[in-house]
C-alpha positions, 0 to 999 in steps of 0.5 A: 682801868682798875677795880676801884673807882679812882684812876691810878697815879704815879704815887700809887706805885710806891704806895702799892709796894708799901701795902704789899699789893702787887702791880699788874702791867701789860703792854698796849699799842692801840685804842681797841685793846686799851678800851678793853683793858681800861675796864679790868684790874690792870694797874699800868699800861706800857706802850712798849717799843716792843710794838716795833716787833709785835706790830711792825714785824721787826726783829729788834726794837732798835728801829722804833721811832719817837713818832711811832711811839707817840702815835701809838701812845696817843691811840692808847690814851684815847682808848683808856682815858683813865689809865696810868700809861708809860711810854718807852723812849726809843733807842737814841732819843735819850742817850745822846744828851740830857737836853735831847732826852728832856725835849723828847720825853716832853714831846711824848707827854705833851703829844700823847697824854701819857703819864710817864716814860720808861728808859733803859740803863743803870748808873750811866743814865741816872743823871738823865733820869734826874734831869727828867724828874726835876722837870716834872717828867715821871720815869720808870727804869729798866734793868737786866735784859735791856732790848735796846742793848741786845747786840752788846748783851749778846742776844736775848738771854738771862742777865746777872749770872756772871761774876760781879753782875749782881752787885752791879745791877743792885748798884744800878737799881739804887742809882735809879731810885736815888735819881727819882725813878718811880719804878724799875722793870727787871727783865730776864734776871735770876729769881734770887737776884731780882728778889734781892733788888726788890727788897733793897728798894723803896720803889717797886720793881716790875718783873718779866722773866725775873721770878716771883720776888718782884713787886709786880709783873708785866707781859706783852699783851699779844704774848699772853693772849697767844697772838704771838704764837712763835714766841715761847720763852720759859717765863711766858704763861698763856692766858688765852689762845686767841691765835687759834680763835682768830684762825677758826673765826676766819675759816668759818667766815670763809666757809659761809661766804663761799657757801652763800650762807653769809651775808643772808637776808638778815644782813641786808637793807631794804 
């Protein structure tokens, strides 16, 4: 998972911030990619409910289920046995009541082998975060553009620009830290605000579309590899164009099959 021999743990996240070492997080949804990422310098694998969009083709994350998240998280754990893995708690699995949140988060860790869970929301979720942490369940927070609230937020747009929003988000972040969260994802925030929040906390922030002032960065793996070609937000940098590579490979395969070049004598059995 990382360049040194020892696998990452929850406490390493705060230590990395204190040392000024930026945290690298990527989404991962299956064992195949997990095996690849397990031998890279990636610090954290996030089994995000974005899989509901990336893999299942839905427009939002809202219909993701707990069983779906557990299935994919268990797949990632099998592919990355040394990895530090967090799993999104899907919509309505933690907002209804604290006992239900504890039960569902506990299932995620018990049935998938993940290290912790991630949930969305600020001060209203602080008691839930505290209850989970008190029961030994590490929690990563998520502020800014929170995809499970996309309809209430008016769509996928930058947050924190309206009057008073910066103070509210800073209060949200401090509430999550006080409740015991080990890190907070900041999504689609103005760069200056994200940096202000980051410098105000002892726990690390991990940005996505929040500028360079966060303590780490996360991207959806399929986005940064160029596999999700219709998604082109300003914050995304393509590190590969695998969509083009896939099409090229399939066209070559089809051409060789139709031209009877594949399979050849070397691909058969006596």
